[in-house]
N, CA, C, O and CB atoms as a CASP TS submission, in Angstrom:
PFRMAT TS
TARGET T0000
AUTHOR 0000-0000-0000
METHOD Language model
MODEL 1
PARENT N/A
ATOM      1  N   MET     1       0.868  -1.311   0.183  1.00  0.00           N
ATOM      2  CA  MET     1      -0.137  -0.280  -0.113  1.00  0.00           C
ATOM      3  C   MET     1       1.008   1.080   0.290  1.00  0.00           C
ATOM      4  O   MET     1       1.779   1.126   1.249  1.00  0.00           O
ATOM      5  CB  MET     1      -1.805  -0.468   0.985  1.00  0.00           C
ATOM      6  N   LYS     2       0.785   2.176  -0.862  1.00  0.00           N
ATOM      7  CA  LYS     2       1.588   3.583  -1.195  1.00  0.00           C
ATOM      8  C   LYS     2       1.592   4.315   0.459  1.00  0.00           C
ATOM      9  O   LYS     2       0.937   3.980   1.445  1.00  0.00           O
ATOM     10  CB  LYS     2       0.542   4.761  -2.617  1.00  0.00           C
ATOM     11  N   ASN     3       2.243   5.032   0.352  1.00  0.00           N
ATOM     12  CA  ASN     3       2.862   5.801   1.255  1.00  0.00           C
ATOM     13  C   ASN     3       2.274   5.136   2.945  1.00  0.00           C
ATOM     14  O   ASN     3       1.646   5.904   3.674  1.00  0.00           O
ATOM     15  CB  ASN     3       2.423   7.516   0.830  1.00  0.00           C
ATOM     16  N   GLU     4       2.581   3.610   3.431  1.00  0.00           N
ATOM     17  CA  GLU     4       2.416   3.516   4.780  1.00  0.00           C
ATOM     18  C   GLU     4       3.141   3.415   5.351  1.00  0.00           C
ATOM     19  O   GLU     4       4.141   2.814   4.957  1.00  0.00           O
ATOM     20  CB  GLU     4       1.882   2.892   5.188  1.00  0.00           C
ATOM     21  N   ARG     5       3.086   3.789   6.246  1.00  0.00           N
ATOM     22  CA  ARG     5       4.100   3.606   7.759  1.00  0.00           C
ATOM     23  C   ARG     5       4.148   3.024   8.606  1.00  0.00           C
ATOM     24  O   ARG     5       4.434   3.419   9.737  1.00  0.00           O
ATOM     25  CB  ARG     5       4.228   4.277   8.499  1.00  0.00           C
ATOM     26  N   ARG     6       3.846   1.806   8.236  1.00  0.00           N
ATOM     27  CA  ARG     6       3.575   1.122   9.245  1.00  0.00           C
ATOM     28  C   ARG     6       4.510  -0.067   9.656  1.00  0.00           C
ATOM     29  O   ARG     6       4.976  -0.450   8.583  1.00  0.00           O
ATOM     30  CB  ARG     6       2.380   0.762   9.035  1.00  0.00           C
ATOM     31  N   LYS     7       5.025  -0.850  10.662  1.00  0.00           N
ATOM     32  CA  LYS     7       5.546  -2.262  10.291  1.00  0.00           C
ATOM     33  C   LYS     7       5.420  -3.178  10.297  1.00  0.00           C
ATOM     34  O   LYS     7       6.148  -4.057  10.759  1.00  0.00           O
ATOM     35  CB  LYS     7       6.112  -2.595  10.460  1.00  0.00           C
ATOM     36  N   ASP     8       4.585  -3.236   9.851  1.00  0.00           N
ATOM     37  CA  ASP     8       3.980  -4.976   9.055  1.00  0.00           C
ATOM     38  C   ASP     8       3.685  -4.614   7.468  1.00  0.00           C
ATOM     39  O   ASP     8       3.127  -3.612   7.022  1.00  0.00           O
ATOM     40  CB  ASP     8       2.019  -5.737   9.887  1.00  0.00           C
ATOM     41  N   THR     9       3.986  -5.234   7.079  1.00  0.00           N
ATOM     42  CA  THR     9       2.735  -4.928   5.384  1.00  0.00           C
ATOM     43  C   THR     9       1.959  -5.137   5.179  1.00  0.00           C
ATOM     44  O   THR     9       1.780  -6.247   5.681  1.00  0.00           O
ATOM     45  CB  THR     9       2.686  -5.258   4.240  1.00  0.00           C
ATOM     46  N   ARG    10       0.368  -4.575   4.247  1.00  0.00           N
ATOM     47  CA  ARG    10      -0.881  -5.228   4.417  1.00  0.00           C
ATOM     48  C   ARG    10      -1.005  -5.718   3.736  1.00  0.00           C
ATOM     49  O   ARG    10      -0.569  -5.016   2.823  1.00  0.00           O
ATOM     50  CB  ARG    10      -1.832  -4.825   4.572  1.00  0.00           C
ATOM     51  N   PHE    11      -1.371  -6.685   3.282  1.00  0.00           N
ATOM     52  CA  PHE    11      -2.308  -7.718   2.023  1.00  0.00           C
ATOM     53  C   PHE    11      -3.517  -7.422   1.979  1.00  0.00           C
ATOM     54  O   PHE    11      -4.256  -7.341   2.961  1.00  0.00           O
ATOM     55  CB  PHE    11      -2.431  -9.328   2.220  1.00  0.00           C
ATOM     56  N   ASP    12      -3.829  -7.231   0.808  1.00  0.00           N
ATOM     57  CA  ASP    12      -5.640  -7.084   0.347  1.00  0.00           C
ATOM     58  C   ASP    12      -5.893  -8.623   0.357  1.00  0.00           C
ATOM     59  O   ASP    12      -5.589  -9.571  -0.368  1.00  0.00           O
ATOM     60  CB  ASP    12      -6.120  -6.247  -1.567  1.00  0.00           C
ATOM     61  N   TYR    13      -6.614  -8.428   1.554  1.00  0.00           N
ATOM     62  CA  TYR    13      -7.536  -9.911   1.597  1.00  0.00           C
ATOM     63  C   TYR    13      -8.402 -10.281   2.522  1.00  0.00           C
ATOM     64  O   TYR    13      -8.175 -10.355   3.729  1.00  0.00           O
ATOM     65  CB  TYR    13      -6.802 -11.030   1.671  1.00  0.00           C
ATOM     66  N   VAL    14      -9.709 -10.589   1.800  1.00  0.00           N
ATOM     67  CA  VAL    14     -11.335 -10.886   1.912  1.00  0.00           C
ATOM     68  C   VAL    14     -11.697 -12.071   3.472  1.00  0.00           C
ATOM     69  O   VAL    14     -12.390 -13.059   3.230  1.00  0.00           O
ATOM     70  CB  VAL    14     -11.870 -11.870   0.073  1.00  0.00           C
ATOM     71  N   ILE    15     -11.373 -11.938   4.419  1.00  0.00           N
ATOM     72  CA  ILE    15     -11.665 -12.982   5.000  1.00  0.00           C
ATOM     73  C   ILE    15     -12.740 -13.023   5.988  1.00  0.00           C
ATOM     74  O   ILE    15     -12.624 -12.115   6.812  1.00  0.00           O
ATOM     75  CB  ILE    15     -10.662 -13.357   5.443  1.00  0.00           C
ATOM     76  N   ARG    16     -13.923 -13.917   6.203  1.00  0.00           N
ATOM     77  CA  ARG    16     -14.951 -13.739   6.857  1.00  0.00           C
ATOM     78  C   ARG    16     -14.740 -13.745   8.464  1.00  0.00           C
ATOM     79  O   ARG    16     -14.013 -14.472   9.142  1.00  0.00           O
ATOM     80  CB  ARG    16     -15.817 -14.678   6.378  1.00  0.00           C
ATOM     81  N   ILE    17     -15.431 -12.916   8.771  1.00  0.00           N
ATOM     82  CA  ILE    17     -15.510 -12.683  10.591  1.00  0.00           C
ATOM     83  C   ILE    17     -16.627 -12.879  11.224  1.00  0.00           C
ATOM     84  O   ILE    17     -17.583 -12.554  10.518  1.00  0.00           O
ATOM     85  CB  ILE    17     -15.244 -11.290  11.123  1.00  0.00           C
ATOM     86  N   GLY    18     -16.931 -13.282  12.278  1.00  0.00           N
ATOM     87  CA  GLY    18     -18.308 -13.495  12.823  1.00  0.00           C
ATOM     88  C   GLY    18     -17.829 -12.308  14.011  1.00  0.00           C
ATOM     89  O   GLY    18     -16.660 -12.301  14.395  1.00  0.00           O
ATOM     90  N   VAL    19     -18.790 -11.357  14.528  1.00  0.00           N
ATOM     91  CA  VAL    19     -18.460 -10.855  15.813  1.00  0.00           C
ATOM     92  C   VAL    19     -19.494 -10.821  16.526  1.00  0.00           C
ATOM     93  O   VAL    19     -20.479 -10.305  15.998  1.00  0.00           O
ATOM     94  CB  VAL    19     -17.897  -9.676  15.849  1.00  0.00           C
ATOM     95  N   THR    20     -19.613 -11.269  17.735  1.00  0.00           N
ATOM     96  CA  THR    20     -20.355 -11.615  18.473  1.00  0.00           C
ATOM     97  C   THR    20     -20.330 -11.314  20.208  1.00  0.00           C
ATOM     98  O   THR    20     -19.322 -11.664  20.821  1.00  0.00           O
ATOM     99  CB  THR    20     -20.310 -12.735  18.080  1.00  0.00           C
ATOM    100  N   ASN    21     -21.511 -10.634  20.981  1.00  0.00           N
ATOM    101  CA  ASN    21     -21.442 -10.260  22.459  1.00  0.00           C
ATOM    102  C   ASN    21     -22.736 -10.599  22.705  1.00  0.00           C
ATOM    103  O   ASN    21     -23.450 -11.233  21.928  1.00  0.00           O
ATOM    104  CB  ASN    21     -21.048  -8.741  22.896  1.00  0.00           C
ATOM    105  N   ALA    22     -23.037 -10.202  23.737  1.00  0.00           N
ATOM    106  CA  ALA    22     -24.043 -10.753  25.023  1.00  0.00           C
ATOM    107  C   ALA    22     -24.925 -10.038  23.700  1.00  0.00           C
ATOM    108  O   ALA    22     -25.264 -10.860  22.848  1.00  0.00           O
ATOM    109  CB  ALA    22     -24.026 -10.016  27.171  1.00  0.00           C
ATOM    110  N   ASP    23     -25.292  -8.736  23.463  1.00  0.00           N
ATOM    111  CA  ASP    23     -26.518  -8.369  22.569  1.00  0.00           C
ATOM    112  C   ASP    23     -26.137  -8.239  21.392  1.00  0.00           C
ATOM    113  O   ASP    23     -26.710  -7.180  21.137  1.00  0.00           O
ATOM    114  CB  ASP    23     -27.235  -7.193  22.872  1.00  0.00           C
ATOM    115  N   PHE    24     -25.614  -8.503  20.488  1.00  0.00           N
ATOM    116  CA  PHE    24     -25.409  -8.807  18.723  1.00  0.00           C
ATOM    117  C   PHE    24     -24.401  -9.983  18.501  1.00  0.00           C
ATOM    118  O   PHE    24     -23.506 -10.670  18.991  1.00  0.00           O
ATOM    119  CB  PHE    24     -24.668  -7.334  17.801  1.00  0.00           C
ATOM    120  N   MET    25     -25.122  -9.743  17.499  1.00  0.00           N
ATOM    121  CA  MET    25     -24.148 -10.788  16.457  1.00  0.00           C
ATOM    122  C   MET    25     -24.064 -10.208  14.798  1.00  0.00           C
ATOM    123  O   MET    25     -24.936  -9.568  14.211  1.00  0.00           O
ATOM    124  CB  MET    25     -25.002 -12.587  16.382  1.00  0.00           C
ATOM    125  N   MET    26     -23.071 -10.539  14.402  1.00  0.00           N
ATOM    126  CA  MET    26     -23.077  -9.774  12.846  1.00  0.00           C
ATOM    127  C   MET    26     -21.854 -10.099  12.080  1.00  0.00           C
ATOM    128  O   MET    26     -21.035 -10.697  12.777  1.00  0.00           O
ATOM    129  CB  MET    26     -23.106  -8.053  12.920  1.00  0.00           C
ATOM    130  N   GLU    27     -21.524  -9.917  11.015  1.00  0.00           N
ATOM    131  CA  GLU    27     -20.737 -11.046  10.526  1.00  0.00           C
ATOM    132  C   GLU    27     -19.881  -9.363   9.568  1.00  0.00           C
ATOM    133  O   GLU    27     -20.416  -8.256   9.514  1.00  0.00           O
ATOM    134  CB  GLU    27     -21.864 -12.792   9.430  1.00  0.00           C
ATOM    135  N   GLU    28     -18.980  -9.610   9.171  1.00  0.00           N
ATOM    136  CA  GLU    28     -18.185  -8.446   8.941  1.00  0.00           C
ATOM    137  C   GLU    28     -16.936  -9.328   7.987  1.00  0.00           C
ATOM    138  O   GLU    28     -16.864 -10.538   8.203  1.00  0.00           O
ATOM    139  CB  GLU    28     -17.644  -7.583  10.583  1.00  0.00           C
ATOM    140  N   PHE    29     -16.049  -8.760   7.031  1.00  0.00           N
ATOM    141  CA  PHE    29     -15.455  -8.999   6.319  1.00  0.00           C
ATOM    142  C   PHE    29     -14.157  -8.581   6.167  1.00  0.00           C
ATOM    143  O   PHE    29     -14.151  -7.592   5.434  1.00  0.00           O
ATOM    144  CB  PHE    29     -16.013  -8.874   5.671  1.00  0.00           C
ATOM    145  N   THR    30     -12.646  -8.998   6.662  1.00  0.00           N
ATOM    146  CA  THR    30     -11.598  -7.861   6.376  1.00  0.00           C
ATOM    147  C   THR    30     -11.100  -7.069   5.094  1.00  0.00           C
ATOM    148  O   THR    30     -11.386  -7.046   3.896  1.00  0.00           O
ATOM    149  CB  THR    30     -10.554  -8.343   6.753  1.00  0.00           C
ATOM    150  N   LYS    31     -10.569  -6.688   5.605  1.00  0.00           N
ATOM    151  CA  LYS    31     -10.382  -5.742   4.203  1.00  0.00           C
ATOM    152  C   LYS    31      -8.625  -5.960   3.500  1.00  0.00           C
ATOM    153  O   LYS    31      -8.255  -5.952   2.325  1.00  0.00           O
ATOM    154  CB  LYS    31     -10.661  -3.729   4.780  1.00  0.00           C
ATOM    155  N   ASN    32      -7.901  -6.126   4.675  1.00  0.00           N
ATOM    156  CA  ASN    32      -6.910  -6.356   4.456  1.00  0.00           C
ATOM    157  C   ASN    32      -6.435  -6.878   5.733  1.00  0.00           C
ATOM    158  O   ASN    32      -7.062  -6.487   6.717  1.00  0.00           O
ATOM    159  CB  ASN    32      -6.366  -5.406   3.880  1.00  0.00           C
ATOM    160  N   ILE    33      -5.099  -7.977   5.999  1.00  0.00           N
ATOM    161  CA  ILE    33      -4.264  -8.281   6.752  1.00  0.00           C
ATOM    162  C   ILE    33      -2.824  -8.515   7.015  1.00  0.00           C
ATOM    163  O   ILE    33      -2.041  -8.962   6.176  1.00  0.00           O
ATOM    164  CB  ILE    33      -4.624  -8.829   6.896  1.00  0.00           C
ATOM    165  N   SER    34      -2.534  -8.198   8.186  1.00  0.00           N
ATOM    166  CA  SER    34      -0.669  -8.226   8.479  1.00  0.00           C
ATOM    167  C   SER    34      -0.840  -9.006   9.215  1.00  0.00           C
ATOM    168  O   SER    34      -1.911  -9.534   9.515  1.00  0.00           O
ATOM    169  CB  SER    34       0.361  -6.990   9.099  1.00  0.00           C
ATOM    170  N   LYS    35       0.981  -9.353   9.933  1.00  0.00           N
ATOM    171  CA  LYS    35       1.438  -9.618  11.126  1.00  0.00           C
ATOM    172  C   LYS    35       0.970  -9.776  11.956  1.00  0.00           C
ATOM    173  O   LYS    35       0.629 -10.835  12.483  1.00  0.00           O
ATOM    174  CB  LYS    35       1.969  -9.137  11.469  1.00  0.00           C
ATOM    175  N   GLY    36       0.749  -7.924  12.512  1.00  0.00           N
ATOM    176  CA  GLY    36       0.379  -7.485  13.243  1.00  0.00           C
ATOM    177  C   GLY    36      -1.333  -6.829  13.404  1.00  0.00           C
ATOM    178  O   GLY    36      -1.603  -5.933  14.204  1.00  0.00           O
ATOM    179  N   GLY    37      -2.360  -7.476  12.482  1.00  0.00           N
ATOM    180  CA  GLY    37      -3.771  -7.354  12.598  1.00  0.00           C
ATOM    181  C   GLY    37      -4.667  -7.299  11.026  1.00  0.00           C
ATOM    182  O   GLY    37      -4.336  -7.609   9.881  1.00  0.00           O
ATOM    183  N   MET    38      -5.733  -6.836  11.529  1.00  0.00           N
ATOM    184  CA  MET    38      -6.231  -6.992  10.512  1.00  0.00           C
ATOM    185  C   MET    38      -6.983  -5.936  10.657  1.00  0.00           C
ATOM    186  O   MET    38      -7.509  -5.559  11.705  1.00  0.00           O
ATOM    187  CB  MET    38      -6.720  -8.140  10.231  1.00  0.00           C
ATOM    188  N   PHE    39      -7.070  -5.248   9.198  1.00  0.00           N
ATOM    189  CA  PHE    39      -8.934  -4.100   9.212  1.00  0.00           C
ATOM    190  C   PHE    39      -9.849  -4.700   9.004  1.00  0.00           C
ATOM    191  O   PHE    39      -9.740  -5.764   8.394  1.00  0.00           O
ATOM    192  CB  PHE    39      -9.364  -2.890   8.069  1.00  0.00           C
ATOM    193  N   LEU    40     -11.025  -4.256   9.416  1.00  0.00           N
ATOM    194  CA  LEU    40     -12.158  -5.130   9.243  1.00  0.00           C
ATOM    195  C   LEU    40     -13.066  -3.886   8.784  1.00  0.00           C
ATOM    196  O   LEU    40     -12.900  -2.931   9.541  1.00  0.00           O
ATOM    197  CB  LEU    40     -12.670  -6.087  10.676  1.00  0.00           C
ATOM    198  N   LYS    41     -14.166  -3.591   7.538  1.00  0.00           N
ATOM    199  CA  LYS    41     -14.851  -2.802   6.998  1.00  0.00           C
ATOM    200  C   LYS    41     -16.215  -3.166   7.481  1.00  0.00           C
ATOM    201  O   LYS    41     -16.860  -4.176   7.201  1.00  0.00           O
ATOM    202  CB  LYS    41     -14.610  -2.779   5.659  1.00  0.00           C
ATOM    203  N   THR    42     -16.649  -1.845   8.506  1.00  0.00           N
ATOM    204  CA  THR    42     -17.779  -2.483   8.505  1.00  0.00           C
ATOM    205  C   THR    42     -18.588  -1.228   8.129  1.00  0.00           C
ATOM    206  O   THR    42     -18.022  -0.135   8.096  1.00  0.00           O
ATOM    207  CB  THR    42     -18.124  -3.276   9.836  1.00  0.00           C
ATOM    208  N   ILE    43     -20.354  -1.399   7.746  1.00  0.00           N
ATOM    209  CA  ILE    43     -21.261  -0.711   8.457  1.00  0.00           C
ATOM    210  C   ILE    43     -22.455  -0.803   8.726  1.00  0.00           C
ATOM    211  O   ILE    43     -23.563  -0.602   8.230  1.00  0.00           O
ATOM    212  CB  ILE    43     -21.277   0.082   8.186  1.00  0.00           C
ATOM    213  N   SER    44     -21.610  -1.429  10.331  1.00  0.00           N
ATOM    214  CA  SER    44     -22.757  -1.147  11.689  1.00  0.00           C
ATOM    215  C   SER    44     -21.692  -0.492  12.881  1.00  0.00           C
ATOM    216  O   SER    44     -20.462  -0.526  12.836  1.00  0.00           O
ATOM    217  CB  SER    44     -23.661  -2.981  12.430  1.00  0.00           C
ATOM    218  N   SER    45     -22.352  -0.027  13.705  1.00  0.00           N
ATOM    219  CA  SER    45     -21.417   0.379  15.352  1.00  0.00           C
ATOM    220  C   SER    45     -21.275  -1.369  15.823  1.00  0.00           C
ATOM    221  O   SER    45     -21.878  -2.417  15.591  1.00  0.00           O
ATOM    222  CB  SER    45     -22.752   1.674  17.019  1.00  0.00           C
ATOM    223  N   TYR    46     -20.017  -0.884  16.661  1.00  0.00           N
ATOM    224  CA  TYR    46     -19.609  -1.743  17.275  1.00  0.00           C
ATOM    225  C   TYR    46     -19.865  -1.489  18.938  1.00  0.00           C
ATOM    226  O   TYR    46     -19.396  -0.389  19.232  1.00  0.00           O
ATOM    227  CB  TYR    46     -18.315  -1.880  16.792  1.00  0.00           C
ATOM    228  N   PRO    47     -20.394  -2.090  19.973  1.00  0.00           N
ATOM    229  CA  PRO    47     -20.547  -1.766  21.623  1.00  0.00           C
ATOM    230  C   PRO    47     -19.146  -1.072  21.973  1.00  0.00           C
ATOM    231  O   PRO    47     -18.049  -1.232  21.438  1.00  0.00           O
ATOM    232  CB  PRO    47     -20.789  -3.335  22.696  1.00  0.00           C
ATOM    233  N   ALA    48     -19.539  -0.230  23.067  1.00  0.00           N
ATOM    234  CA  ALA    48     -19.199   1.071  23.735  1.00  0.00           C
ATOM    235  C   ALA    48     -17.339  -0.039  23.717  1.00  0.00           C
ATOM    236  O   ALA    48     -17.061  -1.169  23.318  1.00  0.00           O
ATOM    237  CB  ALA    48     -20.431   1.682  25.755  1.00  0.00           C
ATOM    238  N   LEU    49     -16.523   1.075  24.366  1.00  0.00           N
ATOM    239  CA  LEU    49     -15.646   0.946  24.675  1.00  0.00           C
ATOM    240  C   LEU    49     -15.708   0.086  25.296  1.00  0.00           C
ATOM    241  O   LEU    49     -16.855  -0.213  25.628  1.00  0.00           O
ATOM    242  CB  LEU    49     -15.223   1.666  24.959  1.00  0.00           C
ATOM    243  N   ASN    50     -14.397  -0.945  25.896  1.00  0.00           N
ATOM    244  CA  ASN    50     -13.958  -1.525  27.029  1.00  0.00           C
ATOM    245  C   ASN    50     -15.608  -3.244  26.885  1.00  0.00           C
ATOM    246  O   ASN    50     -15.789  -3.797  27.970  1.00  0.00           O
ATOM    247  CB  ASN    50     -13.999   0.128  28.747  1.00  0.00           C
ATOM    248  N   SER    51     -16.170  -3.595  26.127  1.00  0.00           N
ATOM    249  CA  SER    51     -16.561  -4.260  25.753  1.00  0.00           C
ATOM    250  C   SER    51     -16.139  -5.478  25.618  1.00  0.00           C
ATOM    251  O   SER    51     -15.071  -5.504  25.006  1.00  0.00           O
ATOM    252  CB  SER    51     -16.799  -3.856  25.172  1.00  0.00           C
ATOM    253  N   GLU    52     -16.580  -6.650  25.976  1.00  0.00           N
ATOM    254  CA  GLU    52     -16.258  -7.451  25.589  1.00  0.00           C
ATOM    255  C   GLU    52     -16.676  -8.271  24.438  1.00  0.00           C
ATOM    256  O   GLU    52     -17.811  -8.744  24.500  1.00  0.00           O
ATOM    257  CB  GLU    52     -16.201  -7.773  26.341  1.00  0.00           C
ATOM    258  N   ILE    53     -16.105  -8.471  23.610  1.00  0.00           N
ATOM    259  CA  ILE    53     -16.386  -9.431  21.893  1.00  0.00           C
ATOM    260  C   ILE    53     -16.362 -10.757  21.527  1.00  0.00           C
ATOM    261  O   ILE    53     -15.302 -10.142  21.411  1.00  0.00           O
ATOM    262  CB  ILE    53     -15.436  -9.176  20.885  1.00  0.00           C
ATOM    263  N   LYS    54     -16.391 -11.673  21.287  1.00  0.00           N
ATOM    264  CA  LYS    54     -15.832 -12.598  20.484  1.00  0.00           C
ATOM    265  C   LYS    54     -16.129 -12.612  19.699  1.00  0.00           C
ATOM    266  O   LYS    54     -17.320 -12.458  19.426  1.00  0.00           O
ATOM    267  CB  LYS    54     -15.771 -13.510  20.619  1.00  0.00           C
ATOM    268  N   LEU    55     -14.717 -12.915  18.410  1.00  0.00           N
ATOM    269  CA  LEU    55     -14.234 -13.228  17.218  1.00  0.00           C
ATOM    270  C   LEU    55     -14.350 -14.196  16.055  1.00  0.00           C
ATOM    271  O   LEU    55     -13.697 -13.207  15.722  1.00  0.00           O
ATOM    272  CB  LEU    55     -13.437 -13.291  17.463  1.00  0.00           C
ATOM    273  N   THR    56     -14.443 -14.768  15.438  1.00  0.00           N
ATOM    274  CA  THR    56     -14.630 -15.941  15.322  1.00  0.00           C
ATOM    275  C   THR    56     -14.063 -15.777  13.227  1.00  0.00           C
ATOM    276  O   THR    56     -14.821 -15.442  12.317  1.00  0.00           O
ATOM    277  CB  THR    56     -16.486 -16.429  16.020  1.00  0.00           C
ATOM    278  N   ILE    57     -12.626 -16.137  13.104  1.00  0.00           N
ATOM    279  CA  ILE    57     -12.429 -16.208  11.962  1.00  0.00           C
ATOM    280  C   ILE    57     -12.273 -17.367  10.974  1.00  0.00           C
ATOM    281  O   ILE    57     -11.585 -18.343  11.274  1.00  0.00           O
ATOM    282  CB  ILE    57     -11.669 -15.632  11.974  1.00  0.00           C
ATOM    283  N   PHE    58     -13.098 -17.242   9.439  1.00  0.00           N
ATOM    284  CA  PHE    58     -13.766 -18.138   9.262  1.00  0.00           C
ATOM    285  C   PHE    58     -12.481 -18.657   7.939  1.00  0.00           C
ATOM    286  O   PHE    58     -12.528 -18.329   6.753  1.00  0.00           O
ATOM    287  CB  PHE    58     -15.478 -17.718   9.003  1.00  0.00           C
ATOM    288  N   PHE    59     -11.469 -19.484   8.567  1.00  0.00           N
ATOM    289  CA  PHE    59     -11.108 -19.128   7.408  1.00  0.00           C
ATOM    290  C   PHE    59     -11.452 -20.300   6.055  1.00  0.00           C
ATOM    291  O   PHE    59     -12.184 -21.278   6.210  1.00  0.00           O
ATOM    292  CB  PHE    59      -9.645 -18.810   7.656  1.00  0.00           C
ATOM    293  N   PRO    60     -10.781 -19.962   4.793  1.00  0.00           N
ATOM    294  CA  PRO    60     -11.297 -20.393   3.762  1.00  0.00           C
ATOM    295  C   PRO    60     -11.088 -21.385   3.314  1.00  0.00           C
ATOM    296  O   PRO    60     -10.136 -21.984   3.814  1.00  0.00           O
ATOM    297  CB  PRO    60     -11.219 -19.842   3.067  1.00  0.00           C
ATOM    298  N   GLU    61     -11.741 -21.984   2.318  1.00  0.00           N
ATOM    299  CA  GLU    61     -11.394 -23.865   1.733  1.00  0.00           C
ATOM    300  C   GLU    61     -11.176 -24.897   2.729  1.00  0.00           C
ATOM    301  O   GLU    61     -10.366 -25.784   3.000  1.00  0.00           O
ATOM    302  CB  GLU    61      -9.871 -24.099   0.832  1.00  0.00           C
ATOM    303  N   GLY    62     -12.429 -24.310   3.222  1.00  0.00           N
ATOM    304  CA  GLY    62     -12.531 -25.648   4.211  1.00  0.00           C
ATOM    305  C   GLY    62     -11.356 -25.551   5.419  1.00  0.00           C
ATOM    306  O   GLY    62     -10.974 -26.657   5.803  1.00  0.00           O
ATOM    307  N   LEU    63     -10.808 -24.536   5.990  1.00  0.00           N
ATOM    308  CA  LEU    63      -9.558 -25.038   6.789  1.00  0.00           C
ATOM    309  C   LEU    63     -10.482 -24.697   7.941  1.00  0.00           C
ATOM    310  O   LEU    63      -9.560 -24.317   8.662  1.00  0.00           O
ATOM    311  CB  LEU    63      -7.851 -24.238   6.641  1.00  0.00           C
ATOM    312  N   GLY    64     -11.169 -24.585   8.429  1.00  0.00           N
ATOM    313  CA  GLY    64     -11.692 -24.323   9.946  1.00  0.00           C
ATOM    314  C   GLY    64     -12.284 -22.798  10.003  1.00  0.00           C
ATOM    315  O   GLY    64     -13.048 -22.241   9.215  1.00  0.00           O
ATOM    316  N   GLU    65     -11.521 -22.193  11.495  1.00  0.00           N
ATOM    317  CA  GLU    65     -12.059 -21.490  12.439  1.00  0.00           C
ATOM    318  C   GLU    65     -11.473 -21.150  13.559  1.00  0.00           C
ATOM    319  O   GLU    65     -11.285 -21.972  14.456  1.00  0.00           O
ATOM    320  CB  GLU    65     -12.952 -21.949  12.715  1.00  0.00           C
ATOM    321  N   PHE    66     -11.086 -19.798  13.650  1.00  0.00           N
ATOM    322  CA  PHE    66     -10.508 -19.381  15.550  1.00  0.00           C
ATOM    323  C   PHE    66     -11.392 -18.474  15.752  1.00  0.00           C
ATOM    324  O   PHE    66     -11.872 -17.504  15.165  1.00  0.00           O
ATOM    325  CB  PHE    66      -8.745 -18.589  16.001  1.00  0.00           C
ATOM    326  N   ASN    67     -11.508 -19.134  16.919  1.00  0.00           N
ATOM    327  CA  ASN    67     -12.168 -17.741  18.047  1.00  0.00           C
ATOM    328  C   ASN    67     -10.885 -17.390  18.779  1.00  0.00           C
ATOM    329  O   ASN    67      -9.718 -17.776  18.843  1.00  0.00           O
ATOM    330  CB  ASN    67     -13.599 -18.265  19.468  1.00  0.00           C
ATOM    331  N   ILE    68     -11.912 -16.201  19.448  1.00  0.00           N
ATOM    332  CA  ILE    68     -10.563 -15.203  19.838  1.00  0.00           C
ATOM    333  C   ILE    68     -11.689 -14.369  21.636  1.00  0.00           C
ATOM    334  O   ILE    68     -12.829 -14.752  21.369  1.00  0.00           O
ATOM    335  CB  ILE    68     -10.045 -13.419  17.777  1.00  0.00           C
ATOM    336  N   GLU    69     -11.743 -13.977  22.321  1.00  0.00           N
ATOM    337  CA  GLU    69     -12.241 -13.238  23.262  1.00  0.00           C
ATOM    338  C   GLU    69     -11.389 -11.833  23.155  1.00  0.00           C
ATOM    339  O   GLU    69     -10.177 -11.852  22.939  1.00  0.00           O
ATOM    340  CB  GLU    69     -12.169 -14.014  24.629  1.00  0.00           C
ATOM    341  N   LEU    70     -11.970 -10.877  23.288  1.00  0.00           N
ATOM    342  CA  LEU    70     -11.325  -9.736  23.557  1.00  0.00           C
ATOM    343  C   LEU    70     -12.316  -8.397  23.766  1.00  0.00           C
ATOM    344  O   LEU    70     -13.414  -8.278  23.222  1.00  0.00           O
ATOM    345  CB  LEU    70     -10.351  -9.579  22.435  1.00  0.00           C
ATOM    346  N   ASN    71     -11.715  -7.433  24.645  1.00  0.00           N
ATOM    347  CA  ASN    71     -12.014  -5.854  24.417  1.00  0.00           C
ATOM    348  C   ASN    71     -12.405  -5.664  23.374  1.00  0.00           C
ATOM    349  O   ASN    71     -12.800  -6.418  22.486  1.00  0.00           O
ATOM    350  CB  ASN    71     -11.038  -4.929  24.524  1.00  0.00           C
ATOM    351  N   ILE    72     -12.298  -4.561  23.459  1.00  0.00           N
ATOM    352  CA  ILE    72     -12.914  -3.596  22.474  1.00  0.00           C
ATOM    353  C   ILE    72     -12.522  -1.663  23.512  1.00  0.00           C
ATOM    354  O   ILE    72     -12.889  -0.604  23.003  1.00  0.00           O
ATOM    355  CB  ILE    72     -15.168  -4.240  22.267  1.00  0.00           C
TER
END
């Protein structure tokens, strides 16, 4: 990506991501990923800061899924 000052190289790659907590469930898609993180392009609002959420990363081609719980 042009004019980036990030530590890790980002790659344009789309992966389906499930985002859930006690109050909502939505599905988003990555716009790009890197060794240090990923960018989710969203059309919805997320819960307030310090909310706990669960991300489910659905790997393509039947490679399975990965779950992680975190605070935003």
